[in-house]
N, C-alpha and C positions, 0 to 999 in steps of 0.2 A: 574488930576495928583493924587489926593487922591484916586479916585475910582480905577485907574489902579494899584496903590500900594496896595490897599486893596485886589483887585482880585489876584494879584501876591502872596500876603500873604496867601490867601485862597487856592490857587492852589499848594502851596509848598507841598512837600512830608513829611509825618510824619511817625512815627513808629507804629501808630495804637494803642497806649497805652491809649489814651483818647477818649473813644467811645462817651461820651457826647459832646465833642468839635466837633467831626465829624458831629454829628446830628445837632449841633448848626450852623456849617458852611453851611450846606444845607438849614437850616431855613433862615439864613441871605440872601443867594443867591436868594431864592424864594421870600422873602419879598422885596428885593431891585429891582428885575427885574421880576415883575409879568407878566404873559401872559394873555392878555385880549382876550378871545376866539372869541367874536363878532368882534372885530377889526381885529383879525387874519383871520377869515373866509372872512370878507368883503375885506380885502386886497388881499387875495388869489384869490377870484372870480374876482376882478378888474384886477389883473394881467393876469388871464386866458382870460378875455375878450379882453384886450389889445393885447395879442399874437394872438388871433383869428382874430381880426380886421386888424392887421398890417401884417398878413401872405400873401405872394403873391399868386395869382391865379394859380391853377395847369395848366400845359401846356400838350397838347396832343402830344405824340410822336408816329410817324408811323414807324414801323420797317418792312422792307421787307426781305423776306427769300432769302438766298443764298445757295450755295452748302455746305458751312461750318456750317450753322445753321438750315438747313431745318428739321433735325431730332428733333429739340427743339419745333417745332410748331405742335399743334394738333387743328383742327378746328371742330366746330359742327354747323349743320344747325338748322333750326327751328323745324325739326322733331327729334332732339336729336341724329342724326347720326353723329358719329365722323369719321374724315378722316384726312389723311396727304397728303402733296403735293408730286407729283412725277414729276420730271423735264424732259421735252422733248423739243427738238429743233424743232421749227416751223418757217415757213416763215411769216414775219411781214406783217400785213395788213395796209391799209391807216389810220385806226382809232386807231392804237396802242398807248398806253399811255407810255410816257417816264418817267422812274423812276429816281428821282434825286440822285446824288452821296451822299453816306453816309460816314461820317468820324468818 
């Protein structure tokens, strides 16, 4: 309760007439709440490690081209030749792969 009242007192607006008091307010705030850099860096690194460990594994998403999005895909082979798909209707063979429905 005393600390919150004191912080409210320090945060009040003043007319700027007392420059020494403004510097003194900053000095009191810094001495009451010092920042320990070693503790700060250690806590920050621990937080980053926790986020890294608890993050979910990335999932692989397969996107098949359709008439609506075929212009968005450009493929390259091992010889660095770039190409796009051109759709043609062909008769299905016995070993054709069935593409699952995408929603």
